[in-house]
C-alpha positions in Angstrom: 32.5 -65.5 11.1 34.1 -68.5 9.5 35.0 -71.4 11.8 36.9 -74.6 11.1 34.6 -77.1 9.3 31.8 -78.4 11.5 32.7 -76.3 14.6 30.0 -73.5 14.4 28.4 -75.0 17.5 31.6 -75.6 19.4 31.1 -74.6 23.0 34.3 -72.6 23.3 33.7 -70.8 20.0 30.2 -69.9 21.1 31.6 -68.7 24.4 34.1 -66.5 22.4 31.2 -65.1 20.4 29.5 -64.2 23.6 32.6 -62.3 24.7 32.8 -60.6 21.3 29.1 -59.5 21.5 29.7 -58.1 24.9 32.7 -56.1 23.7 30.7 -54.6 20.9 27.7 -53.7 23.0 29.9 -52.0 25.6 30.6 -49.2 23.1 27.9 -46.5 23.2 27.8 -46.3 19.4 26.4 -49.9 19.3 22.8 -50.7 20.1 22.1 -54.4 19.7 24.1 -57.5 18.5 21.7 -60.1 17.1 22.7 -63.7 16.4 22.9 -67.1 18.1 24.2 -65.5 21.3 21.2 -63.2 21.6 18.9 -66.3 21.0 20.6 -68.1 23.9 20.2 -65.1 26.1 16.5 -64.8 25.3 15.9 -68.5 26.0 17.8 -68.3 29.3 15.7 -65.2 30.2 12.4 -66.9 29.5 13.5 -69.9 31.6 14.2 -67.5 34.5 17.9 -67.7 34.4 18.5 -64.0 33.7 19.6 -62.2 30.6 23.3 -62.7 31.0 25.0 -65.8 29.8 27.5 -67.6 32.2 31.2 -67.0 31.8 32.1 -70.4 33.2 33.3 -72.6 30.3 31.7 -75.6 31.9 28.2 -74.2 31.3 28.7 -73.8 27.5 28.4 -77.4 26.4 24.9 -77.5 27.6 24.1 -74.1 25.9 25.6 -75.4 22.6 23.4 -78.5 22.8 20.4 -76.3 23.5 21.2 -74.2 20.5 21.5 -77.3 18.4 18.0 -78.4 19.3 16.7 -74.9 18.5 18.2 -75.0 15.1 16.1 -78.1 14.3 12.9 -76.4 15.3 13.3 -72.7 14.4 13.9 -72.0 10.7 14.8 -68.4 11.4 17.9 -69.5 13.2 19.2 -71.1 10.1 19.8 -67.6 8.7 22.4 -67.1 11.5 24.2 -70.5 11.2 24.8 -72.3 7.9 23.6 -75.9 8.5 25.3 -77.1 5.3 28.9 -76.5 6.3 28.4 -75.7 10.0 31.2 -73.3 9.6 29.5 -70.0 9.0 28.0 -67.8 11.8 26.4 -64.4 11.1 25.9 -61.6 13.6 24.0 -58.4 12.9 25.1 -55.3 14.6 22.9 -52.2 14.9 25.1 -49.1 15.3 25.2 -45.4 14.8 26.6 -44.8 11.3 27.7 -41.2 12.1 29.6 -42.5 15.1 32.4 -43.8 12.8 34.7 -41.7 10.7 34.9 -44.0 7.8 35.3 -47.6 6.5 38.7 -48.1 8.2 37.4 -46.7 11.5 34.5 -49.2 11.4 36.7 -52.1 10.4 39.2 -51.2 13.1 36.4 -51.1 15.8 35.3 -54.6 15.0 38.9 -55.9 14.6 39.8 -54.5 18.0 36.8 -56.1 19.7 37.5 -59.4 17.9 41.2 -59.4 19.0 40.2 -58.6 22.5 37.7 -61.5 22.6 40.3 -63.8 21.1 42.7 -63.0 24.0 40.0 -64.0 26.5 38.9 -67.1 24.5 41.8 -68.7 22.5 39.4 -70.8 20.4 38.6 -67.7 18.4 42.1 -67.7 17.0 41.1 -70.6 14.6 38.2 -68.5 13.2 38.1 -65.6 10.8 35.9 -62.5 11.2 34.8 -60.4 8.3 32.8 -57.1 8.3 30.1 -57.2 5.7 26.5 -55.9 5.3 24.5 -52.8 4.6 26.1 -50.8 7.3 29.6 -51.1 5.7 28.0 -50.3 2.3 26.5 -47.1 3.7 29.8 -46.0 5.2 31.5 -46.7 1.8 28.9 -44.7 -0.1 29.3 -41.7 2.3 33.1 -41.9 1.9 33.5 -42.6 -1.8 30.4 -41.9 -3.7 29.3 -38.5 -2.2 32.4 -36.8 -3.6 31.8 -38.5 -6.9 28.2 -37.2 -6.9 29.5 -33.6 -6.3 31.9 -33.9 -9.2 29.3 -35.4 -11.5 26.8 -32.8 -10.6 29.2 -29.9 -11.1 30.3 -31.4 -14.5 26.7 -31.8 -15.6 25.8 -28.3 -14.6 28.9 -26.9 -16.4 28.2 -28.7 -19.7 24.5 -27.7 -19.7 25.5 -24.1 -18.9 28.0 -23.9 -21.7 25.6 -25.5 -24.2 22.8 -23.1 -23.2 25.2 -20.1 -23.4 26.2 -21.1 -27.0 22.6 -21.5 -28.1 21.0 -18.6 -26.4 24.0 -16.4 -25.6 22.6 -15.3 -22.3 24.4 -16.2 -19.0 21.7 -14.6 -16.9 19.0 -16.7 -18.7 21.1 -19.8 -18.2 21.3 -19.2 -14.5 17.6 -18.6 -14.2 16.9 -21.8 -16.2 18.5 -23.8 -13.5 16.0 -22.5 -10.8 13.4 -25.3 -11.4 16.0 -28.1 -11.3 17.9 -26.8 -8.3 14.6 -26.3 -6.4 13.5 -29.9 -7.2 16.9 -31.3 -6.2 17.0 -29.4 -2.9 13.4 -30.4 -2.1 14.3 -34.1 -2.6 17.3 -33.9 -0.4 15.1 -32.3 2.3 12.6 -35.1 1.9 15.4 -37.7 2.1 16.6 -36.0 5.3 13.2 -35.9 6.8 12.2 -39.5 5.9 15.7 -40.9 6.8 16.3 -42.1 3.3 20.0 -42.8 3.0 22.3 -42.1 0.1 22.9 -45.4 -1.6 24.0 -46.6 -5.1 20.6 -45.6 -6.5 19.5 -42.4 -4.7 22.9 -40.9 -5.0 22.1 -40.4 -8.7 19.1 -38.2 -8.0 20.8 -34.8 -8.5 22.5 -35.6 -11.9 19.5 -37.4 -13.2 17.0 -34.7 -12.4 19.3 -31.9 -13.6 20.0 -33.6 -16.9 16.4 -34.6 -17.7 14.5 -31.5 -16.4 16.7 -29.1 -18.3 15.0 -30.1 -21.5 11.9 -28.3 -20.3 13.8 -25.0 -19.8 15.4 -25.5 -23.1 12.0 -25.6 -24.9 10.7 -22.7 -22.8 13.6 -20.4 -23.6 13.6 -21.4 -27.3 10.0 -20.3 -27.7 10.5 -17.3 -25.4 13.2 -15.9 -27.8 10.8 -16.2 -30.8 8.7 -13.3 -29.5 11.2 -11.5 -27.2 11.1 -8.4 -29.4 7.3 -8.0 -28.6 8.0 -7.6 -24.9 8.4 -10.1 -22.1 4.7 -10.5 -21.5 3.9 -11.4 -25.1 7.0 -13.6 -25.3 6.2 -15.4 -22.1 2.5 -16.0 -23.1 3.8 -17.4 -26.4 6.3 -19.7 -24.7 3.8 -21.0 -22.2 1.1 -21.6 -24.8 3.6 -23.4 -27.1 5.9 -25.2 -24.7 3.7 -25.4 -21.6 1.7 -28.3 -22.7 4.7 -30.1 -24.0 6.5 -29.6 -20.7 3.5 -31.0 -18.9 3.2 -34.2 -20.9 6.9 -34.8 -21.1 7.1 -34.5 -17.3 4.3 -36.9 -16.9 6.0 -39.4 -19.2 9.3 -39.1 -17.4 7.7 -39.3 -13.9 5.6 -42.3 -15.0 8.6 -44.1 -16.3 10.6 -43.7 -13.1 7.6 -44.4 -11.0 7.6 -47.9 -12.4 10.7 -48.5 -10.3 8.5 -48.5 -7.2 7.5 -52.1 -8.1 11.2 -53.2 -7.8 12.1 -55.7 -5.1 15.2 -53.6 -4.2 14.5 -50.9 -1.7 17.2 -48.5 -3.2 15.5 -48.7 -6.6 12.0 -48.1 -5.1 13.4 -45.0 -3.3 15.1 -43.8 -6.4 11.8 -44.2 -8.4 9.7 -42.3 -5.9 12.2 -39.5 -5.4 12.9 -39.1 -9.2 9.2 -38.9 -10.1 8.5 -36.4 -7.4 11.5 -34.3 -8.5 10.3 -34.2 -12.1 6.9 -33.0 -11.0 8.4 -30.3 -8.7 10.7 -29.2 -11.5 7.7 -28.8 -13.8 5.8 -26.7 -11.3 8.8 -24.5 -10.8 9.2 -24.1 -14.6 5.7 -22.8 -14.9 5.7 -20.6 -11.8 9.1 -19.7 -10.3 10.9 -19.4 -13.6 8.4 -16.8 -15.2 8.4 -14.9 -11.9 12.3 -14.8 -11.9 12.2 -13.5 -15.5 9.8 -10.7 -14.5 12.1 -9.7 -11.6 15.3 -9.7 -13.7 13.8 -7.9 -16.7 12.4 -5.0 -14.7 9.4 -4.8 -17.0 5.9 -4.4 -15.7 3.1 -6.8 -16.6 0.3 -5.4 -18.8 2.6 -3.7 -21.3 2.3 -5.2 -24.8 3.7 -4.5 -28.2 7.1 -3.4 -29.3 9.5 -1.3 -27.4 8.4 1.9 -29.2 4.7 1.2 -28.3 5.6 0.7 -24.7 7.5 4.0 -24.6 4.5 5.7 -26.2 2.1 4.2 -23.6 4.4 5.3 -20.8 
């Protein structure tokens, strides 16, 4: 909230903030409103005066003077009121993000509460309220970036599918090659759901990043698989795993180690992205060496243990 210069501790403006905080907390979607008003409530409660601030305007000059003294002694309060201009006051609102339909719904909720408080306390008419912070960012991400993520993922998958189809001329193989990447991506979204990791400007890139990087492993695997495909699936798969398996292992460790370095970042979204991306690369590698060969056996219809060319297999059968 921006007040006229030097009026951040004006008694009437503080009283208006108290009314504004009560309007917000009256909504079931809002938990707690922290700021200078909550500080005054706690001080009053400790002094035995109850946890509700008085509504009588005559009591607020004393509360404003009390808050002024607390600002001199408590450095933490200086994050809520700008001592330089004495015209900036910050409130933090904990709310249920899913309780609001979008950015405009969130802004409209705060604006309605502010206008309601300004009617009760006319001093707020000279102030300006802006909605900022992580909560607004999360709502914007959910509203704007999630559809963009879906489009990006679909475009990436389509380009990789067409490229693989041109090189190997096998649509079925292309679909099976996506098993490790899709498995890793779905596992990471389950982890994000279970650990309450939100979609933000970093973690929203998980799907496209993992799909684009891990498909190199399947590319190497299928390339070497085709070299011995005429000798039967078992011989071709053994050849591909011996040639490409070690390369896939070391490439995955290099990629995972590079992204794991982001865990030392001071930004929480970057740390989350580093941990999730590294874990996804490892899961994709494990699926490339287990689930992908198993899927090839199922689709081919061949039985393990038959070696040699097609004529030799028919002779053995």
